[in-house]
Structure formats: structure tokens, C-alpha cells
N, CA, C and O atoms as CSV, one atom per row, in Angstrom:
chain,resi,resn,atom,element,x,y,z
A,1,MET,N,N,74.099,122.010,118.982
A,1,MET,CA,C,73.456,121.207,118.641
A,1,MET,C,C,74.417,120.157,118.551
A,1,MET,O,O,75.638,120.244,118.424
A,2,THR,N,N,73.300,118.624,118.681
A,2,THR,CA,C,74.042,117.296,119.003
A,2,THR,C,C,74.777,116.172,117.557
A,2,THR,O,O,75.182,115.116,118.043
A,3,GLU,N,N,74.847,116.196,117.039
A,3,GLU,CA,C,75.546,115.361,115.937
A,3,GLU,C,C,75.413,114.102,116.413
A,3,GLU,O,O,75.759,113.831,117.563
A,4,THR,N,N,74.860,113.131,115.524
A,4,THR,CA,C,74.889,111.670,115.941
A,4,THR,C,C,75.952,111.278,115.226
A,4,THR,O,O,76.306,111.939,114.250
A,5,PRO,N,N,76.747,109.910,115.692
A,5,PRO,CA,C,77.850,109.985,114.970
A,5,PRO,C,C,77.164,108.726,113.909
A,5,PRO,O,O,76.196,107.976,114.041
A,6,THR,N,N,78.307,108.942,112.687
A,6,THR,CA,C,77.805,108.002,111.789
A,6,THR,C,C,79.253,107.269,111.037
A,6,THR,O,O,80.252,107.790,110.541
A,7,SER,N,N,78.812,105.740,111.227
A,7,SER,CA,C,80.312,104.927,111.138
A,7,SER,C,C,80.234,104.741,108.866
A,7,SER,O,O,79.533,104.826,107.858
A,8,ALA,N,N,82.190,104.324,109.680
A,8,ALA,CA,C,82.210,104.191,107.817
A,8,ALA,C,C,81.980,103.122,107.229
A,8,ALA,O,O,82.286,102.039,107.727
A,9,PRO,N,N,81.249,103.273,105.764
A,9,PRO,CA,C,80.836,101.740,105.536
A,9,PRO,C,C,81.688,100.438,105.315
A,9,PRO,O,O,82.645,100.741,104.602
A,10,THR,N,N,81.705,99.468,105.559
A,10,THR,CA,C,82.696,98.684,105.682
A,10,THR,C,C,83.086,98.265,104.053
A,10,THR,O,O,82.019,98.147,103.450
A,11,PRO,N,N,83.964,98.067,103.367
A,11,PRO,CA,C,84.841,97.554,102.634
A,11,PRO,C,C,84.092,96.381,101.413
A,11,PRO,O,O,83.398,95.454,101.831
A,12,SER,N,N,84.146,96.422,101.094
A,12,SER,CA,C,83.233,95.145,100.138
A,12,SER,C,C,84.543,94.319,99.288
A,12,SER,O,O,85.477,94.925,98.763
A,13,PHE,N,N,84.431,93.292,99.286
A,13,PHE,CA,C,85.463,92.433,98.133
A,13,PHE,C,C,85.988,92.968,97.251
A,13,PHE,O,O,87.102,92.525,96.974
A,14,TYR,N,N,85.452,94.164,96.392
A,14,TYR,CA,C,85.558,94.561,95.740
A,14,TYR,C,C,86.432,96.007,96.246
A,14,TYR,O,O,86.871,96.514,95.213
A,15,ASP,N,N,86.547,96.244,96.590
A,15,ASP,CA,C,87.466,97.109,97.410
A,15,ASP,C,C,88.873,96.632,97.479
A,15,ASP,O,O,89.910,96.868,96.859
A,16,GLY,N,N,88.511,95.867,98.475
A,16,GLY,CA,C,90.080,94.858,98.005
A,16,GLY,C,C,90.744,94.482,96.697
A,16,GLY,O,O,91.902,94.072,96.626
A,17,LEU,N,N,89.937,94.649,95.678
A,17,LEU,CA,C,90.634,93.639,94.910
A,17,LEU,C,C,90.823,95.189,94.740
A,17,LEU,O,O,91.873,95.527,95.287
A,18,LEU,N,N,90.095,96.344,94.109
A,18,LEU,CA,C,90.394,97.749,93.642
A,18,LEU,C,C,92.192,97.602,94.567
A,18,LEU,O,O,93.303,97.872,94.111
A,19,ALA,N,N,92.026,97.378,95.159
A,19,ALA,CA,C,93.378,98.180,96.402
A,19,ALA,C,C,94.144,97.299,95.892
A,19,ALA,O,O,95.237,97.814,95.658
A,20,ALA,N,N,94.105,96.126,95.580
A,20,ALA,CA,C,95.325,94.874,95.647
A,20,ALA,C,C,96.087,95.113,93.956
A,20,ALA,O,O,97.274,95.196,93.641
A,21,MET,N,N,94.888,95.167,93.152
A,21,MET,CA,C,95.567,95.898,91.897
A,21,MET,C,C,97.293,96.772,91.800
A,21,MET,O,O,98.390,96.537,91.294
A,22,PRO,N,N,96.651,97.848,92.623
A,22,PRO,CA,C,97.646,98.507,92.236
A,22,PRO,C,C,99.738,98.317,93.246
A,22,PRO,O,O,100.961,98.305,93.107
A,23,ALA,N,N,98.086,98.186,94.528
A,23,ALA,CA,C,99.752,97.722,95.298
A,23,ALA,C,C,100.497,96.171,94.343
A,23,ALA,O,O,101.718,96.134,94.189
A,24,SER,N,N,99.881,95.377,93.961
A,24,SER,CA,C,100.919,94.449,93.444
A,24,SER,C,C,101.789,94.953,92.449
A,24,SER,O,O,102.678,94.236,91.989
A,25,LEU,N,N,101.617,96.115,92.076
A,25,LEU,CA,C,102.220,96.772,91.490
A,25,LEU,C,C,103.073,97.261,91.911
A,25,LEU,O,O,104.193,97.251,91.400
A,26,ALA,N,N,102.690,97.952,93.214
A,26,ALA,CA,C,104.301,98.714,93.440
A,26,ALA,C,C,105.120,97.728,93.851
A,26,ALA,O,O,106.314,97.810,93.566
A,27,GLY,N,N,104.465,96.264,94.833
A,27,GLY,CA,C,105.282,95.135,95.619
A,27,GLY,C,C,106.016,94.483,94.038
A,27,GLY,O,O,106.944,93.768,94.416
A,28,GLY,N,N,105.988,94.467,93.234
A,28,GLY,CA,C,106.620,93.789,91.741
A,28,GLY,C,C,107.756,95.135,92.353
A,28,GLY,O,O,108.693,94.962,93.133
A,29,ALA,N,N,107.474,95.996,91.944
A,29,ALA,CA,C,108.381,97.424,91.557
A,29,ALA,C,C,109.359,97.136,92.928
A,29,ALA,O,O,110.585,97.027,92.909
A,30,ALA,N,N,108.566,97.055,93.992
A,30,ALA,CA,C,109.531,97.393,95.428
A,30,ALA,C,C,110.581,95.871,95.443
A,30,ALA,O,O,111.794,95.795,95.639
A,31,VAL,N,N,109.725,94.931,95.198
A,31,VAL,CA,C,111.455,93.509,95.214
A,31,VAL,C,C,112.115,93.275,93.555
A,31,VAL,O,O,113.069,92.549,93.276
A,32,GLY,N,N,111.498,93.909,92.824
A,32,GLY,CA,C,112.586,94.288,91.455
A,32,GLY,C,C,113.440,95.404,92.067
A,32,GLY,O,O,114.596,95.285,91.662
A,33,TRP,N,N,113.300,96.369,92.836
A,33,TRP,CA,C,113.785,96.861,93.471
A,33,TRP,C,C,114.977,96.636,94.669
A,33,TRP,O,O,116.063,97.144,94.948
A,34,ALA,N,N,114.120,95.586,95.190
A,34,ALA,CA,C,115.047,95.131,96.349
A,34,ALA,C,C,116.074,93.807,96.150
A,34,ALA,O,O,116.850,93.551,97.072
A,35,LEU,N,N,116.071,93.073,95.088
A,35,LEU,CA,C,116.664,92.208,94.840
A,35,LEU,C,C,117.454,92.744,93.491
A,35,LEU,O,O,117.072,93.693,92.807
A,36,ALA,N,N,118.740,91.871,93.224
A,36,ALA,CA,C,119.250,92.401,92.242
A,36,ALA,C,C,118.989,91.687,90.990
A,36,ALA,O,O,119.580,90.764,90.430
A,37,MET,N,N,117.757,92.486,90.654
A,37,MET,CA,C,116.773,92.141,89.413
A,37,MET,C,C,116.563,93.211,88.204
A,37,MET,O,O,116.453,94.420,88.407
A,38,PRO,N,N,116.538,92.854,87.450
A,38,PRO,CA,C,116.256,94.409,86.552
A,38,PRO,C,C,114.561,94.937,87.087
A,38,PRO,O,O,113.632,94.204,87.428
A,39,LEU,N,N,114.584,95.918,87.034
A,39,LEU,CA,C,112.787,97.023,87.833
A,39,LEU,C,C,112.172,96.057,86.636
A,39,LEU,O,O,111.269,95.241,86.819
A,40,ALA,N,N,112.621,96.227,85.786
A,40,ALA,CA,C,110.728,95.674,84.497
A,40,ALA,C,C,110.411,94.561,84.950
A,40,ALA,O,O,109.217,94.269,85.017
A,41,VAL,N,N,111.629,93.461,85.472
A,41,VAL,CA,C,111.336,92.203,85.199
A,41,VAL,C,C,110.201,92.024,86.664
A,41,VAL,O,O,109.333,91.152,86.609
A,42,GLY,N,N,110.347,93.104,88.167
A,42,GLY,CA,C,109.262,93.517,88.943
A,42,GLY,C,C,108.551,93.654,88.616
A,42,GLY,O,O,107.558,93.040,89.005
A,43,VAL,N,N,108.506,94.473,87.746
A,43,VAL,CA,C,106.787,95.459,87.316
A,43,VAL,C,C,106.226,94.109,86.779
A,43,VAL,O,O,105.091,93.700,87.025
A,44,GLY,N,N,107.266,93.384,85.921
A,44,GLY,CA,C,106.345,92.674,85.241
A,44,GLY,C,C,105.723,91.939,85.812
A,44,GLY,O,O,104.564,91.752,85.443
A,45,ILE,N,N,106.436,90.990,87.327
A,45,ILE,CA,C,105.765,90.123,87.664
A,45,ILE,C,C,104.489,90.157,88.730
A,45,ILE,O,O,103.907,89.156,89.149
A,46,GLY,N,N,104.079,92.032,89.195
A,46,GLY,CA,C,103.671,92.355,89.401
A,46,GLY,C,C,102.223,92.630,88.982
A,46,GLY,O,O,101.090,92.701,89.459
A,47,SER,N,N,103.165,92.792,87.337
A,47,SER,CA,C,101.361,93.195,86.703
A,47,SER,C,C,101.223,92.158,85.959
A,47,SER,O,O,100.315,92.259,85.134
A,48,LEU,N,N,101.949,90.951,85.957
A,48,LEU,CA,C,100.570,89.458,86.068
A,48,LEU,C,C,100.124,89.216,87.039
A,48,LEU,O,O,99.452,88.205,86.835
A,49,LEU,N,N,100.004,89.627,88.529
A,49,LEU,CA,C,99.950,89.368,89.230
A,49,LEU,C,C,98.674,90.560,89.338
A,49,LEU,O,O,97.555,90.205,89.708
A,50,ALA,N,N,98.868,91.516,89.099
A,50,ALA,CA,C,97.378,92.771,89.045
A,50,ALA,C,C,95.829,92.109,87.608
A,50,ALA,O,O,94.628,91.972,87.842
A,51,ALA,N,N,96.659,91.839,86.135
A,51,ALA,CA,C,96.035,91.072,86.044
A,51,ALA,C,C,95.148,89.823,86.388
A,51,ALA,O,O,94.213,89.488,85.660
A,52,VAL,N,N,95.449,89.233,87.396
A,52,VAL,CA,C,95.188,87.718,87.909
A,52,VAL,C,C,93.902,88.891,88.642
A,52,VAL,O,O,92.857,88.303,88.922
A,53,PHE,N,N,93.903,89.935,88.855
A,53,PHE,CA,C,93.061,90.630,90.196
A,53,PHE,C,C,91.709,90.566,89.292
A,53,PHE,O,O,90.672,89.905,89.342
A,54,VAL,N,N,92.281,91.673,88.362
A,54,VAL,CA,C,91.581,91.704,86.893
A,54,VAL,C,C,90.750,90.550,86.983
A,54,VAL,O,O,89.757,90.439,87.701
A,55,ALA,N,N,91.221,89.702,86.207
A,55,ALA,CA,C,90.687,88.586,85.593
A,55,ALA,C,C,89.683,88.219,87.109
A,55,ALA,O,O,88.470,88.264,86.902
A,56,VAL,N,N,90.009,87.958,88.205
A,56,VAL,CA,C,88.749,87.019,89.053
A,56,VAL,C,C,87.795,88.418,89.353
A,56,VAL,O,O,86.623,88.242,89.688
A,57,SER,N,N,88.296,89.712,89.231
A,57,SER,CA,C,86.776,90.908,89.228
A,57,SER,C,C,85.230,90.334,88.016
A,57,SER,O,O,84.009,90.211,88.117
A,58,LEU,N,N,86.476,90.108,86.790
A,58,LEU,CA,C,85.746,89.617,86.401
A,58,LEU,C,C,84.786,88.560,85.892
A,58,LEU,O,O,83.609,88.876,85.722
A,59,PHE,N,N,85.172,87.415,85.656
A,59,PHE,CA,C,85.038,86.256,85.874
A,59,PHE,C,C,84.669,85.727,86.642
A,59,PHE,O,O,83.507,85.347,86.499
A,60,VAL,N,N,85.300,85.400,87.779
A,60,VAL,CA,C,84.839,84.775,89.317
A,60,VAL,C,C,84.355,84.990,89.305
A,60,VAL,O,O,83.427,84.491,88.669
A,61,VAL,N,N,84.253,86.228,90.104
A,61,VAL,CA,C,83.292,87.287,90.846
A,61,VAL,C,C,82.264,88.287,90.513
A,61,VAL,O,O,81.944,89.157,91.322
A,62,PRO,N,N,81.576,88.153,88.977
A,62,PRO,CA,C,81.709,89.331,88.104
A,62,PRO,C,C,80.333,90.761,89.003
A,62,PRO,O,O,79.256,90.618,89.581
A,63,PRO,N,N,81.014,91.729,88.727
A,63,PRO,CA,C,79.879,92.481,89.956
A,63,PRO,C,C,79.048,92.624,89.116
A,63,PRO,O,O,79.074,92.571,87.887
A,64,GLN,N,N,77.773,92.939,90.338
A,64,GLN,CA,C,76.391,92.600,90.731
A,64,GLN,C,C,75.154,94.264,90.022
A,64,GLN,O,O,73.938,94.253,90.212
């Protein structure tokens, strides 16, 4: 039995935004840990960036 190859769907802009939100939190925690600053400051900066991604996904490019 021969199966036809199927291609994976191309990620959309919204998929990128959803991936960027936790990545910014993890990046902020990593920067806070790597630099000699409190971890809460790094996570706070990352969460501000994640909030920007949420605002962009809701108001700049609203879901269709």
C-alpha cells in the first residue's frame, strides 16, 4: 500500500506570536539569571514583552 506524502501546514503569524509569548518570559528569566540582576527583574521585563505580544495579537492584528 502506497501512501502519498503530506506536507505540514505552514505556521501563521498567530503561531509566531503564540510562540513568542513564553519565549520572551523564558528569555527574560535567562537574562536575569545570566546577568547579576534579580531574577524577578528579568522575568518582569520578559512579561512586559509578552504583554506587548498579547496587545499586538489582539489590537494590531486581530483574529479573523
